[in-house]
C-alpha positions in Angstrom: 36.3 108.5 31.7 37.8 105.8 33.9 39.7 106.9 37.0 42.6 104.9 38.6 41.5 102.6 41.4 41.0 104.5 44.6 42.2 101.7 46.9 45.2 99.4 46.7 44.5 95.6 46.8 44.4 94.0 50.2 45.6 90.5 51.2 44.8 87.4 49.1 41.3 86.0 49.4 40.4 83.2 51.8 38.5 80.1 50.6 35.3 81.4 52.2 35.7 84.8 50.5 36.2 83.1 47.1 32.8 81.5 47.6 31.0 84.5 49.1 32.2 86.9 46.3 32.2 84.4 43.4 29.8 86.6 41.4 32.3 89.4 41.5 35.2 87.1 40.7 33.4 85.9 37.6 33.5 89.5 36.2 36.6 90.6 34.4 35.8 94.2 35.4 36.0 93.3 39.1 37.8 90.0 39.5 40.1 89.0 42.3 42.0 92.3 42.2 38.9 94.4 42.4 37.5 92.3 45.3 40.7 92.7 47.2 40.4 96.5 46.7 36.9 96.4 48.1 37.9 94.4 51.2 40.7 97.0 51.8 38.4 100.0 51.4 37.3 102.3 54.2 34.1 104.1 53.5 32.0 106.6 55.5 28.2 106.6 55.0 26.3 109.7 56.2 22.9 108.7 57.3 21.2 105.4 57.9 18.0 106.5 56.3 16.4 106.2 52.9 19.5 106.5 50.8 21.9 105.1 53.5 19.8 101.9 53.9 20.3 100.4 50.5 23.8 101.8 50.2 24.9 100.2 53.4 23.4 96.8 52.6 24.9 96.6 49.1 28.3 97.9 50.2 28.4 95.3 52.9 27.2 92.6 50.6 29.9 93.6 48.1 32.6 93.2 50.8 33.7 96.7 51.6 36.1 96.0 54.4 35.5 99.0 56.7 32.4 101.1 57.0 31.6 104.0 59.3 28.0 105.0 59.7 27.2 108.5 60.9 23.6 109.1 62.2 22.2 110.6 65.4 18.5 109.9 64.7 16.0 107.5 66.2 13.9 105.0 64.1 10.4 106.4 63.6 7.4 104.4 62.3 7.2 106.8 59.3 10.8 105.8 58.3 9.8 102.2 57.5 8.1 103.1 54.2 11.6 103.5 52.7 14.4 102.9 55.2 14.6 99.2 54.7 17.6 98.6 57.0 15.3 99.0 60.0 12.3 96.9 61.1 9.1 97.5 63.0 10.9 96.2 66.1 13.5 98.9 65.8 11.0 101.8 66.3 12.4 104.0 69.1 15.9 102.7 68.8 18.9 104.6 67.5 19.3 104.1 63.8 23.0 103.4 64.4 22.1 100.3 66.5 19.8 98.6 64.0 22.0 99.5 61.0 25.0 98.0 62.6 23.1 94.8 63.5 21.8 94.3 60.0 25.2 94.8 58.3 27.0 92.5 60.8 24.3 89.9 60.2 24.8 90.2 56.4 28.5 90.0 56.2 31.0 89.3 59.0 33.9 90.4 56.8 32.8 94.0 57.3 34.2 95.9 60.2 31.4 98.5 60.8 31.4 101.2 63.4 28.8 103.8 64.2 29.1 107.5 65.0 26.1 108.9 66.8 27.4 112.5 66.9 25.5 115.2 65.0 27.8 115.9 62.1 28.4 119.6 61.4 31.0 122.0 60.1 32.9 121.8 63.4 33.4 118.0 63.5 33.0 116.9 59.9 36.7 116.9 59.0 37.6 115.0 62.2 34.9 112.3 61.6 35.7 111.8 57.9 39.5 111.9 58.0 41.1 108.6 57.1 38.3 107.4 54.8 38.8 106.6 51.2 35.4 107.7 50.1 32.2 109.2 51.5 28.6 108.6 50.6 26.2 111.4 51.7 22.7 110.2 52.3 21.8 113.0 54.7 18.5 114.9 54.5 19.3 118.4 55.5 21.4 121.2 54.0 23.5 121.9 57.0 24.9 118.4 57.0 25.3 118.2 53.2 27.4 121.3 53.1 29.5 120.3 56.1 30.2 116.9 54.5 31.0 118.5 51.1 33.3 121.1 52.6 35.1 118.5 54.7 35.6 116.2 51.6 37.0 119.2 49.7 39.4 119.9 52.6 40.5 116.3 52.9 40.7 115.5 49.2 38.1 112.7 49.5 35.6 111.9 46.7 32.0 112.3 47.6 29.1 110.2 46.2 26.2 112.6 46.6 22.4 112.3 46.0 19.2 114.1 46.8 15.6 113.0 46.4 12.5 115.0 46.2 9.1 113.3 45.8 9.5 111.5 42.5 12.8 113.0 41.3 16.4 112.6 42.3 19.9 113.9 41.6 23.0 111.8 41.7 26.7 112.7 41.1 30.2 112.4 42.3 32.0 115.4 43.7 35.8 115.4 43.9 37.6 118.7 43.9 40.9 116.9 44.2 40.4 114.5 41.3 43.5 113.4 39.4 44.8 115.8 36.7 42.9 115.5 33.5 39.6 114.6 35.1 36.6 116.9 36.0 36.9 118.2 39.6 33.5 119.8 40.6 32.3 120.2 44.1 28.9 120.8 45.7 29.5 124.5 45.7 30.1 124.5 42.0 26.5 123.3 41.6 24.8 125.1 44.5 27.2 127.7 45.9 25.3 128.4 49.1 22.5 126.5 51.0 19.0 127.7 50.4 17.3 129.7 53.1 16.1 127.6 56.1 12.6 126.3 55.5 12.6 127.2 51.8 12.9 123.6 50.6 10.6 121.1 52.1 11.9 117.9 53.6 10.4 114.5 52.7 8.4 114.7 55.9 6.6 117.8 54.4 6.7 116.9 50.7 6.6 113.1 50.7 8.8 110.7 48.7 8.3 107.5 46.7 9.9 104.8 48.8 11.4 102.6 45.9 13.0 105.7 44.4 15.3 106.2 47.4 16.1 102.4 47.2 17.0 102.8 43.5 19.2 105.9 44.1 20.9 104.5 47.2 21.8 101.3 45.2 23.2 103.5 42.5 25.3 105.3 45.1 26.8 102.0 46.2 27.6 101.2 42.5 29.4 104.5 42.1 31.4 103.7 45.2 32.4 100.3 43.8 33.4 101.8 40.5 35.6 104.4 42.3 37.2 101.8 44.6 38.0 99.3 41.8 38.8 101.8 39.0 36.2 100.4 36.6 33.6 102.1 34.4 32.9 105.8 34.2 31.9 107.3 37.5 29.5 110.3 37.6 32.3 112.7 38.0 31.6 115.9 36.1 28.1 114.6 35.3 24.8 115.1 37.3 22.3 112.4 36.7 18.6 113.6 36.9 16.1 110.8 37.6 12.4 111.2 37.1 10.8 108.0 38.3 7.3 108.8 37.0 8.6 109.3 33.5 11.1 106.4 33.9 13.7 108.7 32.5 17.3 109.7 33.3 19.1 112.7 31.9 22.7 113.9 32.3 23.8 117.5 33.0 27.5 118.4 32.7 29.2 119.8 35.8 32.4 121.8 35.8 34.5 123.4 38.5 34.2 127.2 38.3 36.9 129.6 39.2 40.6 129.1 39.9 41.8 126.5 42.4 44.5 127.2 44.9 46.5 123.9 45.5 47.2 122.8 49.0 48.9 119.5 49.8 46.9 117.0 51.8 47.2 113.6 53.3 48.4 110.8 51.0 46.0 107.9 50.0 46.1 105.1 47.4 45.5 107.9 44.9 47.1 110.9 46.3 45.9 114.0 44.5 46.5 117.5 45.9 43.8 118.9 48.2 42.3 122.0 46.8 40.4 125.0 47.9 37.7 126.1 45.5 36.9 129.7 44.8 33.5 129.4 43.1 31.7 131.8 40.8 28.0 131.1 40.6 25.0 132.2 38.7 24.3 135.8 39.8 21.2 136.5 41.9 18.6 139.1 41.0 16.5 140.4 43.8 12.7 140.4 43.5 12.7 144.2 43.7 15.2 144.6 40.9 13.4 142.1 38.7 10.1 143.9 39.3 11.7 147.2 38.4 13.2 145.9 35.2 10.1 144.1 33.9 8.6 147.2 32.3 11.9 148.8 31.2 13.7 148.8 27.9 16.1 146.2 29.2 13.4 143.8 30.4 14.9 140.4 31.0 13.7 137.1 29.5 12.1 135.3 32.5 11.8 131.5 32.6 9.7 129.7 35.2 11.2 126.2 35.6 8.6 124.9 38.1 6.1 122.1 37.4 2.8 123.2 35.8 0.7 122.6 38.9 2.9 125.0 40.9 2.0 127.9 38.6 -1.4 128.3 40.2 0.3 129.9 43.2 1.4 132.8 41.1 3.9 133.6 38.3 6.3 136.5 37.4 4.4 138.6 34.8 5.5 137.7 31.3 7.5 134.6 32.3 7.8 131.7 29.9 7.2 128.3 31.4 9.8 125.6 30.7 10.3 123.0 33.3 13.7 122.2 34.7 13.3 118.6 33.5 12.8 119.9 30.0 15.8 122.2 30.2 18.1 119.6 31.6 16.9 116.8 29.4 16.1 118.2 26.0 18.5 120.5 24.2 15.7 121.6 21.9 14.0 123.2 25.0 16.5 126.0 24.9 15.6 126.9 21.3 14.2 130.4 21.3 15.8 131.5 24.5 17.6 134.8 23.5 21.3 135.1 23.9 21.3 138.9 23.6 19.1 139.5 26.7 19.5 138.8 30.4 17.8 135.6 31.3 16.2 135.2 34.8 15.4 131.7 36.0 12.7 131.2 38.6 11.6 128.3 40.7 9.9 128.0 44.1 13.0 128.7 46.2 16.1 128.7 44.0 17.8 125.3 43.7 15.9 124.2 40.5 16.7 127.6 38.9 20.4 127.1 39.6 20.2 123.7 38.1 18.6 125.0 35.0 21.2 127.8 34.8 23.9 125.1 34.9 22.3 123.3 31.9 21.8 126.5 29.9 25.4 127.7 30.6 26.7 124.4 29.2 24.8 125.2 26.0 26.5 128.5 25.6 24.1 130.9 27.2 25.9 133.4 29.5 23.6 136.2 30.6 22.0 134.1 33.3 20.5 135.2 36.6 18.5 133.4 39.3 15.6 135.1 41.1 16.8 135.4 44.7 14.6 133.4 47.0 12.4 132.2 44.2 8.7 132.7 44.2 8.7 132.4 47.9 10.2 135.9 47.9 8.2 137.3 45.1 5.5 139.8 46.3 2.0 138.6 46.3 -0.2 140.4 43.7 -2.3 143.1 45.3 -5.9 142.2 45.9 -8.3 143.3 43.2 -10.0 146.6 43.8 -13.8 146.7 43.9 -15.6 149.8 42.8 -18.5 150.6 45.1 -21.4 152.3 43.5 
């Protein structure tokens, strides 16, 4: 569903700009009006890392007029496998410095500024205020939730992505979307951050370098669509990407619970700012699940992890259906009972919540997520040895 353009057109193009952006001007979907909107846009990009690198380069190349980069990290040699905005000579430098240099060298039309503060819940709204759009390429949950909450408060759309090894999620959150459009936020998908240390970062789990380039470029495309009002942005849809299978699947996202409207600052599109009261998939503690497994009301347990993860242990009686199967193939939910409680299990919780979202969209309601995932499930007792 097409949204109205996020940004009003800026001044007429100069002769140099007509030449530089000629490939956009040839497209009826962008054209002169769309290019003038891009040049008038003010975007914040969180992180100059794996996702931020391609996003920044393509947004700058597209002629986004003002860009703010937020990053307090230093370039490390291990970054160079995927963070293509930096070079070997930049190792040891602030990422802000090398990112700004590359963008300025690519396009002098772009007014780019850097913020080297650590973004958190206390300063996020101040840093992001006044921007038309935010792209979140951060790599930690504290920053992701701070950014999402600030965008909710300010009424700003958020292009959001996360990458894990060979898989990625991509969507647009906008809790203040215009009437008649989906308006989900991050907390509608994942109401609370996972426990610290429960989800490994790419430094612990690894990541395919070209995948973050692919996803970062797609984030830039979503931004261009929102700014110019063309196409169907990923608002109300979560794109799940499996690079090894070369597949992409969509999962519907909806805002849960009532919204209390609060008027915010006006922009080119000036929707009301909202506060979201979310209702989420209920959690079931490991102790409660263990107690119910042998009772008359035993739930139907689904383990959504990958097959190789099952070797570390499984909830007794659990059925194995991967999260990629649940989210991508409606037939995968065939046989899941609607008259029993369903408990979804993954390593730490996020994939189980994602699977619950997909199953709820197919009409299943009695859904629970194992609190803490298999990380919280008690290890089986050691086998007893009879001594004769």
